Short mmCIF file of the C-alpha atoms (twelve columns), coordinates in Angstrom:
data_MODEL
# 
_entry.id   MODEL 
# 
loop_
_atom_site.group_PDB 
_atom_site.id 
_atom_site.type_symbol 
_atom_site.label_atom_id 
_atom_site.label_alt_id 
_atom_site.label_comp_id 
_atom_site.label_asym_id 
_atom_site.label_seq_id 
_atom_site.Cartn_x 
_atom_site.Cartn_y 
_atom_site.Cartn_z 
_atom_site.pdbx_PDB_model_num 
ATOM 1   C CA . MET A 1   -18.179 -3.406  30.058  1 
ATOM 2   C CA . ASN A 2   -14.937 -5.251  30.921  1 
ATOM 3   C CA . THR A 3   -12.158 -3.208  30.639  1 
ATOM 4   C CA . ALA A 4   -10.191 -6.248  29.921  1 
ATOM 5   C CA . THR A 5   -11.889 -6.986  26.843  1 
ATOM 6   C CA . ALA A 6   -13.256 -3.966  25.455  1 
ATOM 7   C CA . ARG A 7   -12.406 -3.564  22.121  1 
ATOM 8   C CA . ARG A 8   -12.898 -0.468  20.088  1 
ATOM 9   C CA . LEU A 9   -14.572 -0.112  16.398  1 
ATOM 10  C CA . VAL A 10  -11.153 2.148   14.633  1 
ATOM 11  C CA . THR A 11  -11.576 1.886   11.133  1 
ATOM 12  C CA . ASP A 12  -15.062 0.902   8.888   1 
ATOM 13  C CA . ALA A 13  -15.026 -2.084  6.182   1 
ATOM 14  C CA . PRO A 14  -14.226 0.294   3.165   1 
ATOM 15  C CA . ILE A 15  -10.626 1.036   4.022   1 
ATOM 16  C CA . ARG A 16  -9.790  -2.187  5.870   1 
ATOM 17  C CA . VAL A 17  -11.238 -3.857  2.084   1 
ATOM 18  C CA . PHE A 18  -9.014  -1.106  -0.241  1 
ATOM 19  C CA . HIS A 19  -6.167  -2.487  2.334   1 
ATOM 20  C CA . ALA A 20  -6.373  -5.644  1.626   1 
ATOM 21  C CA . LEU A 21  -7.057  -5.112  -2.123  1 
ATOM 22  C CA . PHE A 22  -4.285  -3.062  -2.443  1 
ATOM 23  C CA . ALA A 23  -1.536  -5.180  -0.800  1 
ATOM 24  C CA . THR A 24  -2.666  -7.918  -2.350  1 
ATOM 25  C CA . GLY A 25  -2.750  -6.425  -5.789  1 
ATOM 26  C CA . PHE A 26  0.682   -4.749  -5.360  1 
ATOM 27  C CA . ALA A 27  2.110   -8.381  -4.280  1 
ATOM 28  C CA . VAL A 28  1.169   -10.319 -7.015  1 
ATOM 29  C CA . ALA A 29  2.156   -7.158  -9.839  1 
ATOM 30  C CA . TRP A 30  5.748   -6.743  -8.048  1 
ATOM 31  C CA . LEU A 31  5.962   -10.899 -8.615  1 
ATOM 32  C CA . THR A 32  4.745   -10.861 -11.784 1 
ATOM 33  C CA . GLY A 33  6.474   -7.675  -12.780 1 
ATOM 34  C CA . ASP A 34  9.217   -9.991  -15.168 1 
ATOM 35  C CA . ALA A 35  6.912   -12.663 -16.066 1 
ATOM 36  C CA . ASP A 36  6.548   -12.037 -19.973 1 
ATOM 37  C CA . ASP A 37  3.993   -15.096 -19.458 1 
ATOM 38  C CA . TRP A 38  1.664   -12.931 -16.953 1 
ATOM 39  C CA . ARG A 39  1.710   -9.077  -18.569 1 
ATOM 40  C CA . ALA A 40  -1.854  -9.603  -19.049 1 
ATOM 41  C CA . LEU A 41  -2.035  -10.115 -15.722 1 
ATOM 42  C CA . HIS A 42  0.250   -7.948  -14.285 1 
ATOM 43  C CA . VAL A 43  -1.311  -4.346  -16.444 1 
ATOM 44  C CA . ALA A 44  -4.067  -5.357  -15.682 1 
ATOM 45  C CA . LEU A 45  -3.225  -4.852  -11.721 1 
ATOM 46  C CA . GLY A 46  -1.832  -1.795  -12.888 1 
ATOM 47  C CA . TYR A 47  -4.687  -0.182  -13.486 1 
ATOM 48  C CA . GLY A 48  -6.264  -1.415  -10.956 1 
ATOM 49  C CA . LEU A 49  -3.929  -0.394  -8.777  1 
ATOM 50  C CA . ALA A 50  -4.463  2.963   -9.893  1 
ATOM 51  C CA . GLY A 51  -8.286  2.643   -9.346  1 
ATOM 52  C CA . LEU A 52  -7.851  1.970   -6.075  1 
ATOM 53  C CA . LEU A 53  -5.646  4.655   -5.017  1 
ATOM 54  C CA . GLY A 54  -8.506  7.229   -6.994  1 
ATOM 55  C CA . TRP A 55  -10.950 5.755   -4.892  1 
ATOM 56  C CA . ARG A 56  -8.874  6.314   -2.121  1 
ATOM 57  C CA . LEU A 57  -8.009  10.094  -2.206  1 
ATOM 58  C CA . LEU A 58  -12.105 10.682  -3.437  1 
ATOM 59  C CA . TYR A 59  -12.932 8.289   -0.234  1 
ATOM 60  C CA . GLY A 60  -10.038 11.067  2.332   1 
ATOM 61  C CA . TRP A 61  -12.007 14.057  0.630   1 
ATOM 62  C CA . LEU A 62  -15.633 13.095  1.188   1 
ATOM 63  C CA . GLY A 63  -15.538 10.180  3.518   1 
ATOM 64  C CA . PRO A 64  -16.076 10.036  7.178   1 
ATOM 65  C CA . ARG A 65  -13.689 11.914  9.333   1 
ATOM 66  C CA . GLN A 66  -11.253 9.393   10.859  1 
ATOM 67  C CA . ALA A 67  -10.350 8.171   6.769   1 
ATOM 68  C CA . ARG A 68  -9.524  11.780  6.218   1 
ATOM 69  C CA . LEU A 69  -5.980  12.128  3.831   1 
ATOM 70  C CA . GLY A 70  -4.996  14.801  6.895   1 
ATOM 71  C CA . MET A 71  -6.074  12.731  9.293   1 
ATOM 72  C CA . MET A 72  -3.173  10.317  8.405   1 
ATOM 73  C CA . TRP A 73  -1.200  13.466  7.260   1 
ATOM 74  C CA . ARG A 74  -1.349  14.818  10.923  1 
ATOM 75  C CA . ARG A 75  -0.269  11.661  12.379  1 
ATOM 76  C CA . ALA A 76  2.968   11.216  9.860   1 
ATOM 77  C CA . ALA A 77  3.876   14.923  10.364  1 
ATOM 78  C CA . GLY A 78  4.867   14.195  13.978  1 
ATOM 79  C CA . LEU A 79  7.904   11.839  13.170  1 
ATOM 80  C CA . LEU A 80  10.090  14.556  12.291  1 
ATOM 81  C CA . PRO A 81  9.207   15.488  15.837  1 
ATOM 82  C CA . TRP A 82  10.247  12.427  17.148  1 
ATOM 83  C CA . LEU A 83  13.523  11.578  15.502  1 
ATOM 84  C CA . GLN A 84  14.643  15.863  16.841  1 
ATOM 85  C CA . ALA A 85  13.717  15.216  20.133  1 
ATOM 86  C CA . LEU A 86  15.371  11.598  20.020  1 
ATOM 87  C CA . PRO A 87  18.809  12.586  21.716  1 
ATOM 88  C CA . GLY A 88  17.487  14.460  24.338  1 
ATOM 89  C CA . ARG A 89  15.188  11.363  25.311  1 
ATOM 90  C CA . LEU A 90  18.980  9.106   25.081  1 
ATOM 91  C CA . GLY A 91  19.229  8.097   28.551  1 
ATOM 92  C CA . GLY A 92  22.962  7.260   30.169  1 
ATOM 93  C CA . ASP A 93  23.060  3.976   28.913  1 
ATOM 94  C CA . GLY A 94  22.430  5.182   25.209  1 
ATOM 95  C CA . ALA A 95  19.446  3.814   25.037  1 
ATOM 96  C CA . PRO A 96  15.830  5.593   24.994  1 
ATOM 97  C CA . ARG A 97  12.922  6.219   27.651  1 
ATOM 98  C CA . ALA A 98  10.823  3.173   27.594  1 
ATOM 99  C CA . GLY A 99  7.889   3.327   25.263  1 
ATOM 100 C CA . TYR A 100 9.518   5.955   22.769  1 
ATOM 101 C CA . TRP A 101 10.458  3.657   20.057  1 
ATOM 102 C CA . GLN A 102 7.046   2.389   20.374  1 
ATOM 103 C CA . GLN A 103 6.034   5.919   19.596  1 
ATOM 104 C CA . GLY A 104 8.029   6.033   16.915  1 
ATOM 105 C CA . GLN A 105 7.100   2.702   15.114  1 
ATOM 106 C CA . THR A 106 3.905   3.801   15.557  1 
ATOM 107 C CA . LEU A 107 4.830   7.187   13.595  1 
ATOM 108 C CA . LEU A 108 6.518   5.064   10.744  1 
ATOM 109 C CA . MET A 109 3.735   2.846   10.024  1 
ATOM 110 C CA . ALA A 110 1.689   6.527   9.541   1 
ATOM 111 C CA . VAL A 111 4.326   7.816   7.265   1 
ATOM 112 C CA . LEU A 112 4.413   4.702   5.258   1 
ATOM 113 C CA . PRO A 113 0.870   4.029   3.612   1 
ATOM 114 C CA . LEU A 114 1.628   8.235   1.963   1 
ATOM 115 C CA . LEU A 115 4.461   7.148   0.716   1 
ATOM 116 C CA . LEU A 116 3.391   3.985   -1.039  1 
ATOM 117 C CA . MET A 117 0.283   5.989   -2.154  1 
ATOM 118 C CA . ALA A 118 2.985   9.401   -3.496  1 
ATOM 119 C CA . GLY A 119 4.985   7.171   -5.492  1 
ATOM 120 C CA . LEU A 120 2.093   4.867   -6.877  1 
ATOM 121 C CA . PRO A 121 1.342   7.179   -10.209 1 
ATOM 122 C CA . PHE A 122 4.790   7.627   -10.678 1 
ATOM 123 C CA . LEU A 123 5.429   3.533   -11.085 1 
ATOM 124 C CA . ALA A 124 2.016   3.611   -12.345 1 
ATOM 125 C CA . LEU A 125 2.418   5.885   -15.209 1 
ATOM 126 C CA . SER A 126 6.300   4.751   -15.662 1 
ATOM 127 C CA . GLY A 127 4.871   1.030   -16.153 1 
ATOM 128 C CA . LEU A 128 2.029   2.666   -18.839 1 
ATOM 129 C CA . ALA A 129 5.043   4.348   -20.722 1 
ATOM 130 C CA . SER A 130 7.060   1.459   -20.966 1 
ATOM 131 C CA . TYR A 131 3.988   -1.142  -21.758 1 
ATOM 132 C CA . GLN A 132 2.983   1.463   -24.585 1 
ATOM 133 C CA . ASP A 133 6.247   3.001   -25.770 1 
ATOM 134 C CA . TRP A 134 5.308   6.513   -25.062 1 
ATOM 135 C CA . ASP A 135 7.999   8.085   -27.674 1 
ATOM 136 C CA . GLY A 136 10.605  5.545   -27.968 1 
ATOM 137 C CA . LEU A 137 10.707  6.067   -24.646 1 
ATOM 138 C CA . GLY A 138 10.289  2.362   -23.612 1 
ATOM 139 C CA . GLU A 139 13.223  1.416   -22.427 1 
ATOM 140 C CA . ALA A 140 14.412  4.520   -20.382 1 
ATOM 141 C CA . SER A 141 10.500  4.108   -18.717 1 
ATOM 142 C CA . GLU A 142 11.248  0.313   -17.851 1 
ATOM 143 C CA . GLU A 143 14.107  1.182   -16.310 1 
ATOM 144 C CA . LEU A 144 12.455  4.021   -14.391 1 
ATOM 145 C CA . HIS A 145 9.629   1.307   -12.834 1 
ATOM 146 C CA . GLU A 146 11.614  -1.375  -12.314 1 
ATOM 147 C CA . VAL A 147 13.433  1.181   -10.332 1 
ATOM 148 C CA . LEU A 148 10.708  2.919   -8.513  1 
ATOM 149 C CA . ALA A 149 8.792   -0.800  -8.126  1 
ATOM 150 C CA . ASN A 150 11.924  -2.289  -5.985  1 
ATOM 151 C CA . ALA A 151 12.249  1.110   -4.061  1 
ATOM 152 C CA . LEU A 152 8.019   0.636   -3.152  1 
ATOM 153 C CA . GLY A 153 8.047   -2.606  -2.586  1 
ATOM 154 C CA . ALA A 154 10.695  -2.281  0.156   1 
ATOM 155 C CA . VAL A 155 8.745   0.085   1.571   1 
ATOM 156 C CA . ALA A 156 5.864   -2.581  1.146   1 
ATOM 157 C CA . LEU A 157 7.979   -4.621  2.644   1 
ATOM 158 C CA . LEU A 158 8.647   -2.664  5.911   1 
ATOM 159 C CA . HIS A 159 5.150   -2.252  7.303   1 
ATOM 160 C CA . PRO A 160 4.121   -5.723  8.071   1 
ATOM 161 C CA . GLY A 161 7.986   -5.709  9.660   1 
ATOM 162 C CA . LEU A 162 6.382   -2.966  11.593  1 
ATOM 163 C CA . VAL A 163 3.643   -5.001  12.738  1 
ATOM 164 C CA . LEU A 164 5.305   -7.578  13.448  1 
ATOM 165 C CA . LEU A 165 8.078   -5.502  15.726  1 
ATOM 166 C CA . GLY A 166 4.886   -3.625  17.192  1 
ATOM 167 C CA . SER A 167 3.138   -7.042  18.343  1 
ATOM 168 C CA . LEU A 168 6.152   -8.002  20.147  1 
ATOM 169 C CA . LEU A 169 6.747   -4.828  22.129  1 
ATOM 170 C CA . ARG A 170 3.458   -4.132  22.670  1 
ATOM 171 C CA . GLY A 171 2.500   -8.097  23.287  1 
ATOM 172 C CA . ARG A 172 -0.619  -8.225  21.088  1 
ATOM 173 C CA . ASN A 173 -1.516  -9.027  17.852  1 
ATOM 174 C CA . LEU A 174 -1.467  -6.283  15.997  1 
ATOM 175 C CA . ALA A 175 -2.264  -7.281  12.852  1 
ATOM 176 C CA . ALA A 176 -5.665  -8.628  13.814  1 
ATOM 177 C CA . ALA A 177 -6.987  -5.060  14.207  1 
ATOM 178 C CA . MET A 178 -6.246  -5.222  9.694   1 
ATOM 179 C CA . GLY A 179 -8.769  -7.464  9.782   1 
ATOM 180 C CA . SER A 180 -11.564 -6.702  12.437  1 
ATOM 181 C CA . GLY A 181 -11.134 -3.146  12.331  1 
ATOM 182 C CA . ARG A 182 -10.778 -3.014  16.557  1 
ATOM 183 C CA . ILE A 183 -7.964  -2.326  18.802  1 
ATOM 184 C CA . ALA A 184 -7.950  -3.514  22.496  1 
ATOM 185 C CA . GLY A 185 -8.387  -0.944  25.121  1 
ATOM 186 C CA . PRO A 186 -11.494 0.924   26.375  1 
ATOM 187 C CA . GLY A 187 -12.706 4.754   25.062  1 
ATOM 188 C CA . PRO A 188 -15.543 5.053   22.443  1 
ATOM 189 C CA . ASP A 189 -15.641 3.710   18.959  1 
ATOM 190 C CA . LEU A 190 -13.995 5.882   16.511  1 
ATOM 191 C CA . VAL A 191 -16.119 4.736   13.680  1 
ATOM 192 C CA . GLN A 192 -19.935 4.924   14.544  1 
ATOM 193 C CA . ARG A 193 -20.943 3.218   10.723  1 
ATOM 194 C CA . GLU A 194 -19.252 0.134   9.637   1 
ATOM 195 C CA . ARG A 195 -20.076 0.578   5.901   1 
ATOM 196 C CA . ARG A 196 -19.789 -3.509  4.940   1 
ATOM 197 C CA . ALA A 197 -22.278 -3.104  1.852   1 
ATOM 198 C CA . TRP A 198 -19.501 0.076   0.729   1 
ATOM 199 C CA . GLY A 199 -16.617 -2.744  1.943   1 
ATOM 200 C CA . LEU A 200 -18.384 -5.099  -0.310  1 
ATOM 201 C CA . LEU A 201 -19.156 -3.239  -3.371  1 
ATOM 202 C CA . LEU A 202 -15.366 -1.898  -3.079  1 
ATOM 203 C CA . ALA A 203 -14.215 -5.804  -3.001  1 
ATOM 204 C CA . VAL A 204 -16.416 -6.899  -5.971  1 
ATOM 205 C CA . ALA A 205 -16.408 -3.912  -8.361  1 
ATOM 206 C CA . VAL A 206 -12.500 -3.991  -8.310  1 
ATOM 207 C CA . VAL A 207 -12.152 -7.724  -8.390  1 
ATOM 208 C CA . ILE A 208 -14.923 -8.086  -11.296 1 
ATOM 209 C CA . GLY A 209 -12.878 -4.937  -12.798 1 
ATOM 210 C CA . THR A 210 -9.591  -6.174  -12.971 1 
ATOM 211 C CA . GLY A 211 -10.913 -9.610  -14.207 1 
ATOM 212 C CA . MET A 212 -12.029 -8.176  -16.988 1 
ATOM 213 C CA . LEU A 213 -9.126  -5.932  -17.861 1 
ATOM 214 C CA . TRP A 214 -7.372  -9.051  -17.280 1 
ATOM 215 C CA . ARG A 215 -9.102  -10.890 -19.991 1 
ATOM 216 C CA . ASN A 216 -9.263  -8.024  -22.369 1 
ATOM 217 C CA . GLU A 217 -5.644  -7.475  -22.329 1 
ATOM 218 C CA . GLN A 218 -4.820  -11.660 -23.093 1 
ATOM 219 C CA . LEU A 219 -7.419  -11.011 -25.999 1 
ATOM 220 C CA . HIS A 220 -6.047  -7.605  -27.248 1 
ATOM 221 C CA . PRO A 221 -2.842  -6.676  -26.057 1 
ATOM 222 C CA . THR A 222 -1.981  -2.987  -26.869 1 
ATOM 223 C CA . ALA A 223 0.234   -3.229  -29.850 1 
ATOM 224 C CA . ALA A 224 3.472   -1.303  -28.196 1 
ATOM 225 C CA . SER A 225 3.645   -4.239  -25.515 1 
ATOM 226 C CA . GLY A 226 5.959   -6.451  -28.305 1 
ATOM 227 C CA . ALA A 227 8.812   -3.676  -28.237 1 
ATOM 228 C CA . SER A 228 8.604   -4.561  -24.292 1 
ATOM 229 C CA . ALA A 229 8.602   -8.476  -24.768 1 
ATOM 230 C CA . MET A 230 10.816  -8.004  -26.771 1 
ATOM 231 C CA . ARG A 231 13.114  -5.786  -24.963 1 
ATOM 232 C CA . HIS A 232 12.629  -8.620  -21.932 1 
ATOM 233 C CA . ALA A 233 13.371  -11.129 -24.091 1 
ATOM 234 C CA . ASP A 234 16.956  -9.400  -24.986 1 
ATOM 235 C CA . ALA A 235 17.790  -8.656  -21.916 1 
ATOM 236 C CA . ASP A 236 17.141  -12.941 -21.199 1 
ATOM 237 C CA . ASP A 237 19.711  -13.474 -24.206 1 
ATOM 238 C CA . ASP A 238 22.563  -11.228 -23.087 1 
ATOM 239 C CA . ASP A 239 22.421  -13.163 -19.145 1 
ATOM 240 C CA . ASP A 240 22.552  -15.797 -21.054 1 
# 
């Protein structure tokens, strides 16, 4: 095989589908967070993202080796030693040696998904507490939900920024690997089975399930959601 054109399969289809659905769902949920007209969609996406996270945790436990969460954690754990070693890696001009920033960028990209997955349960619970006005804590829960949404939104935006930076540093399109699951370079495939049928099944289940939840919220909105809508209306009046 020509090593100049060799490409290794490193990510299976279910993980790529999860990544695409999670990124899209989070972006749309974040954009519709303050729009009362799209509240039903926002709620449905919240349930959908929680379901996706549950699937990822299960797949990270029972799935193939390269999808295990333990491997993600071991990669991310390298960021702290990288930061600790940074002062000793600085050259005489105050700049790290060649390639050191690339390593840090790779390690940070391993940390970001873990931060999102760790923060999502708190985001979902605060949103649900606000929507259903648990024990009269709707307003406090809504403020916490907004803070968490903005914080995790910043983390989510940092990810494509790092992909762009890495592409510039390496001189190749790293984003393409998110779609194909393959990276350039010689060596064995890390993924032996692509599992396209499982990826398709996941996509269909999430899209149909979220659509049904959206329709159900439109037809039968949670009674307590009226209080949340009134708080939004009062906030808009105060701004005016």
